[in-house]
C-alpha positions in Angstrom: 113.2 197.4 188.7 116.1 198.9 187.6 116.1 202.6 186.9 118.0 201.5 183.4 115.3 198.7 182.7 112.7 201.1 183.3 114.2 203.4 181.4 114.3 201.0 178.3 110.6 200.3 178.9 109.5 203.6 177.9 111.7 204.4 175.4 110.6 201.1 173.7 107.3 202.2 174.0 107.5 206.0 172.9 109.4 204.2 169.8 106.1 201.9 169.2 104.0 204.6 168.9 104.8 205.7 165.6 104.7 202.5 164.1 100.8 201.7 165.5 99.7 205.5 164.6 101.0 204.2 160.6 99.1 200.9 160.9 96.3 200.7 159.2 93.0 200.3 161.4 89.4 200.1 161.1 89.0 202.2 164.2 91.0 205.1 161.2 89.0 205.0 158.6 91.3 208.2 157.1 94.2 205.3 157.3 92.9 203.3 154.3 92.3 206.5 152.9 95.7 207.1 152.6 96.9 203.8 152.4 94.9 203.4 149.2 96.0 207.1 147.4 99.6 206.2 148.3 98.5 203.3 146.0 97.6 205.9 143.2 93.6 205.2 144.0 91.0 207.5 144.4 89.8 207.4 147.7 86.2 209.0 148.8 85.2 208.9 152.4 81.7 209.1 153.5 78.8 206.8 155.2 76.8 204.0 153.9 72.8 203.5 154.4 73.1 202.8 158.6 75.6 205.7 159.2 79.1 203.5 159.4 81.7 204.8 157.6 82.2 203.7 153.5 85.1 204.2 151.5 84.2 204.8 147.4 86.7 204.0 145.2 87.7 202.3 141.4 89.9 200.0 139.5 90.3 200.0 135.5 86.6 201.6 135.2 85.0 199.5 137.7 84.2 201.2 140.9 84.4 199.1 144.4 83.8 200.4 148.1 85.4 200.2 151.2 82.7 198.3 153.7 83.2 199.2 157.5 82.2 196.2 160.1 81.6 195.4 163.4 81.9 199.0 164.6 80.8 200.3 167.9 78.1 203.4 167.5 79.2 204.4 163.8 83.5 204.0 164.7 85.9 202.1 165.9 85.0 199.3 163.5 87.4 196.1 163.8 86.8 194.7 160.0 86.2 195.6 156.3 85.0 194.9 153.2 85.7 194.9 149.5 82.1 195.2 147.4 81.3 195.4 144.0 78.2 195.1 142.4 77.3 194.2 138.9 74.1 195.8 136.5 74.7 193.0 133.8 72.9 193.1 129.9 72.8 189.5 130.2 72.3 188.0 134.6 74.5 185.6 136.0 72.8 182.6 136.4 73.0 181.0 140.4 75.2 177.7 138.7 78.0 180.7 137.3 78.0 182.6 141.3 77.9 179.1 142.9 81.4 177.8 140.7 83.6 181.1 141.3 83.0 180.1 145.1 83.5 177.0 144.6 87.0 177.3 142.9 88.2 180.6 144.2 89.2 180.4 147.9 89.4 184.3 148.0 86.6 186.3 146.9 83.0 185.2 147.5 80.3 186.1 145.1 76.7 186.0 144.9 73.2 187.3 143.6 71.7 190.5 145.0 67.6 190.6 145.2 67.7 191.7 141.8 69.9 189.0 140.4 72.7 191.6 140.0 76.5 189.8 140.7 78.2 191.1 143.6 81.8 190.2 144.6 83.0 190.7 148.5 86.4 190.1 150.1 86.7 190.5 153.5 89.9 191.9 155.9 90.2 191.7 159.7 91.4 195.1 161.1 91.1 194.2 164.6 93.4 194.0 167.5 95.9 196.6 166.2 95.2 196.7 162.2 97.9 196.0 159.2 101.0 198.0 158.0 100.4 199.4 154.8 102.3 196.9 152.5 99.7 194.2 153.6 96.9 196.0 153.4 97.9 197.6 149.9 98.9 193.5 148.8 95.2 192.6 149.8 94.2 195.4 147.7 96.4 194.2 144.8 94.5 191.2 145.5 90.9 191.8 145.5 92.2 194.3 142.1 93.2 190.9 140.4 89.8 189.4 141.4 87.9 191.6 140.1 89.5 191.1 137.0 88.7 187.8 137.6 85.1 187.7 138.2 84.3 190.3 135.6 85.3 187.4 133.0 83.9 185.1 134.8 80.3 186.3 134.5 80.8 188.1 131.0 80.8 191.3 132.2 81.6 194.3 129.8 82.8 198.1 130.1 
């Protein structure tokens, strides 16, 4: 390989490194916290009941969590899941939940063991993650789905 070509490859790899560092990655939970905070949301990094990373945030009075999945040794996670659960005065029916899942492409719902409605949305961050802008686009979609789901189940704050 010619020296100029080799120098070009080295320079290109150096320029790519900072862009990689800016990606939102499941292997770097702090990158999600930063992206959430830069979008104007509170974000607290902690751990879930099995010791994997977990972020708690909120939008318009609704608290939600970001759970990390496909982790190796409580780190190096590949996927995340936005999740919000609701305690409602009038329980949501299985028909309401099934209707949601049948008519909505994103954000699936289910009833937990206490028959409380749960809404989740998965995001794949494997193989290098995603740009902060794409992460925020997914976050904004999640926030919109939260409001739609709350209306669907008749949730009052």
